[in-house]
C-alpha positions in Angstrom: 125.0 124.0 82.9 124.8 120.7 82.1 127.2 118.4 84.1 128.3 115.0 82.5 130.0 112.4 84.4 133.2 111.0 83.5 133.6 108.0 81.1 133.4 105.1 83.7 131.4 106.8 86.5 128.8 107.2 83.8 128.4 103.4 83.4 127.9 103.2 87.4 124.5 103.2 89.0 124.8 101.1 91.7 127.4 99.4 93.7 127.0 96.5 91.7 128.3 98.0 88.8 131.3 99.1 90.4 131.9 96.0 91.2 132.3 94.8 88.1 135.7 96.9 87.1 138.9 96.0 87.7 140.9 97.4 90.7 143.2 98.8 88.4 140.1 101.0 87.0 139.2 102.4 90.4 141.8 105.0 90.5 140.2 106.9 87.3 136.7 106.3 89.6 138.1 107.9 92.2 139.1 110.9 89.8 135.9 110.8 88.1 133.9 110.7 91.4 135.6 114.0 92.8 135.1 115.6 89.9 131.8 115.1 89.7 131.2 116.4 93.0 132.9 119.2 92.4 131.5 120.2 89.3 128.2 119.7 90.6 128.9 121.4 94.5 130.4 124.5 92.7 127.1 125.5 90.6 124.3 124.2 93.1 125.8 124.5 96.4 126.8 121.8 99.2 129.6 120.5 101.7 132.5 120.4 99.5 135.4 119.3 101.6 133.9 116.3 104.1 132.9 114.4 100.7 136.2 114.7 98.6 138.1 113.6 102.0 136.2 110.4 102.0 136.4 109.7 98.0 138.6 107.1 97.7 137.2 105.3 101.3 133.7 105.2 99.8 134.7 103.6 96.4 136.7 101.2 98.3 134.0 100.3 100.7 131.2 99.9 98.2 133.8 97.6 96.0 134.7 95.6 98.8 131.6 95.0 100.5 128.1 93.4 99.5 125.7 96.7 99.6 123.2 97.1 100.9 123.2 94.1 102.5 126.5 94.4 104.4 125.4 97.7 106.4 127.3 101.4 106.1 126.8 103.7 108.5 127.7 107.4 107.8 128.7 109.6 110.9 127.1 113.1 110.6 126.4 112.3 106.6 127.8 115.6 104.7 130.6 113.3 103.7 128.0 110.6 102.2 127.9 112.9 98.6 130.6 110.0 97.4 127.9 107.7 98.2 124.5 108.9 97.0 126.2 109.4 93.4 127.2 105.6 93.4 124.0 104.2 95.1 121.3 105.3 92.6 121.3 109.2 92.9 124.0 110.0 90.1 121.6 111.7 87.8 119.7 113.4 90.4 122.6 114.6 92.5 122.4 118.5 90.8 118.8 118.5 93.3 120.7 117.7 96.5 119.3 120.1 99.5 116.9 121.6 97.3 113.0 121.9 97.5 111.9 118.5 96.9 115.1 117.1 95.8 117.4 114.8 97.4 118.6 115.1 100.7 121.7 116.7 102.1 122.5 113.5 104.2 121.5 109.9 104.4 117.7 109.2 104.5 116.2 105.7 105.2 113.2 106.4 103.1 115.4 107.8 100.2 117.2 104.8 99.2 118.0 101.1 100.6 121.7 102.0 101.0 121.1 104.9 103.7 121.2 102.6 106.5 120.6 105.1 108.9 119.4 108.6 109.1 122.4 111.3 110.2 122.3 114.8 110.2 124.3 114.8 113.9 127.7 113.8 114.8 128.6 110.6 117.1 125.8 108.2 116.0 127.2 105.9 113.8 129.2 103.5 115.8 126.2 103.2 118.2 123.5 102.6 115.0 126.6 100.1 113.2 126.8 98.2 116.6 122.8 97.7 116.9 122.4 96.7 113.4 125.0 94.0 114.2 123.7 92.7 117.1 120.1 92.5 115.4 121.9 90.5 112.5 123.7 88.1 114.5 120.1 87.6 116.4 118.6 86.9 113.3 121.9 84.1 112.3 123.0 86.5 109.7 126.7 86.0 110.6 127.8 86.6 107.3 126.3 90.4 107.3 129.1 93.2 108.3 128.5 96.6 109.4 130.7 99.5 109.1 131.0 102.6 110.9 132.9 105.7 109.3 133.5 108.3 112.2 136.0 111.4 111.5 138.1 112.4 114.0 136.0 115.4 115.3 133.0 113.5 115.8 135.0 110.8 117.7 135.8 113.1 120.6 131.7 113.1 121.6 130.7 110.9 124.5 128.1 109.2 122.2 130.9 107.6 120.2 132.9 106.5 123.3 129.3 104.6 125.1 129.1 102.8 121.7 133.0 101.7 121.7 132.4 100.4 125.3 129.2 98.7 124.8 131.1 97.1 121.1 134.4 95.8 123.3 132.2 93.5 125.3 129.9 92.6 122.6 130.1 90.0 120.0 129.3 91.6 117.7 130.5 92.3 113.8 131.1 95.6 113.7 133.9 97.5 111.4 134.7 101.0 112.9 136.9 103.1 110.2 138.2 106.2 111.9 138.8 108.8 109.3 141.1 110.8 110.8 141.5 114.1 109.0 142.3 116.6 111.8 139.3 118.5 111.0 135.2 119.3 112.0 133.7 122.3 111.6 136.9 123.7 112.2 140.4 122.5 112.6 140.2 119.8 115.8 141.7 120.6 119.3 142.0 118.8 122.3 144.2 115.8 123.8 142.2 112.9 121.3 143.4 115.0 118.6 147.0 115.7 119.6 147.5 111.9 120.3 146.1 111.0 116.7 148.4 113.1 115.2 151.5 111.8 117.3 150.6 108.2 116.5 150.3 109.1 112.4 153.7 111.4 112.6 155.7 108.8 114.7 158.5 107.8 112.8 158.7 104.3 114.9 155.2 103.8 113.3 155.6 105.2 110.1 158.9 102.9 109.7 157.2 100.1 110.9 154.2 100.4 108.6 156.5 100.7 105.4 159.0 98.2 106.5 155.8 95.6 106.5 154.0 96.7 103.6 157.4 96.3 101.3 157.9 92.4 103.0 154.1 91.5 102.2 154.9 92.8 98.7 157.5 90.3 98.0 155.1 87.3 99.7 152.8 85.3 97.8 149.3 86.1 97.8 146.9 83.7 99.4 144.6 82.8 102.4 147.1 80.1 103.5 150.2 81.7 102.0 152.9 83.5 104.6 152.1 86.7 103.9 147.9 86.4 104.6 149.8 85.2 108.1 152.0 88.1 108.6 149.7 90.3 107.4 147.0 89.4 109.9 149.8 89.2 112.6 151.3 92.7 111.8 147.6 94.4 111.9 147.1 93.3 115.4 150.5 94.3 116.7 150.1 97.8 114.7 146.7 98.0 116.5 148.1 97.5 120.1 150.6 99.9 119.4 148.6 102.4 119.0 145.9 102.2 121.8 149.0 101.3 124.1 147.3 97.8 125.5 146.6 94.3 123.9 143.8 93.8 121.4 141.7 91.7 122.8 139.1 89.7 121.3 136.0 90.4 120.4 136.5 94.0 120.4 135.8 96.1 116.9 138.3 96.8 114.7 139.8 100.5 114.4 140.7 101.2 110.9 142.6 104.4 109.8 141.3 106.1 106.6 144.1 107.5 104.7 144.4 111.4 104.4 142.9 113.1 101.4 142.9 116.8 100.5 
């Protein structure tokens, strides 16, 4: 069975091609990327849910950051199918997890976009932190380091050890928490309940919606009131979520939107 990419996805071999598109076209890219994963995995096998849940996040990260110079680390790795497709492996994606085919997880020997070899959970924050410290020591202060971790992997001690270290370092590190209430099975435990309480909180969601609507009415620009309000609201919202003030230079912790 021949599987073909959509109109826009067929034009993308690397993230540099993706960045040539307009923001308005990214919705179509996401739709085509999701369909390409479904068509390929349904025939050749692989992990469905994890990669489908981060399609929009994957496109946004490669569009916003200058990968591979900016270093992107995926925790566990089976959510990285979209990442592989957008980073030069679309035409061989059907060989995923097959003999002499591409790896089912990020593999440093396979692509410069795969910054860390993974296959087990909870290592992304520590790996990205190490890269960030190394970049700082080399004077690469413009280099960004992003760790994407799910709420399931977030429960492991290794992730908390890395956060503890990152919180007292001056490393340029962004941690994205992809909270979808799933690991191998539906998540359980106190952290899962806490994160669910945050996302279902009427107060939190009303505040988020009000700020979003307000900022949409303001002019855009680095020196505009919108920029300052947005930065302050993000800091305040973050402090509310963790129930303590945000201290510098702690790494930012963002939550990815839940996707089916």
